[in-house]
Phi, psi and omega in degrees: 000123181281136177270147177272163178297328178294316179295318179298313180297318180294318178297317178296316179302313181296320179296320181289334181276347181298144181298133179076013182296137175266096187303320181295315181292320179295315181296317179298314180296320180296313181294324176297315179297318179300317181292315181296324181273002180057049181246018184303326180298340180277349186306315179301325180285326176296318179299318178299319178296318178297319178297319179298313181295322177296317179299319178296316182298320181267002180058035177242129182228154177268131174267120178253121182240127175249128182232159178290318179222155182308134180257158177289157178299329181297320179294315179297317179298320180296316178296319179298318179298321181293328182280320180113221184295118181229127180284321183204159177236126175244128177241141175226157179252139178214103184297340180292346177288341182071309179192176181078205183205164168234124180245137176240128181207127174053049179064020176239146179243128176248108186254104177245032183276150177295322180301316179292320179297321177293319178298318179296318179297319178298317179298319179295317181292327182272351181268000000 
């Protein structure tokens, strides 16, 4: 049975969180197992899972905001204040949104884009 990167990352996280855990020995054993099982290609995904679990553990999350055009820092700061504790903010531009934004935080998506509003209006009109 093949393990997923999520399972590998979660297993490693749990082993490292155990009381009295020897992080160096656990990490060495984990990397040896990854190499022996020819799962090295999964390592970047395992790292992402570990980052996610660490963020959950420390209650720090990254706010990812996609906007049609670059927004002022004041707009980003206002959105960050409404959400609460944010470890980092990543912004990207996507002109296909037309306007508005899509925010991703703590496994939730807040879609306030004009493109989505237009799609919803179209669905209502065609139904």
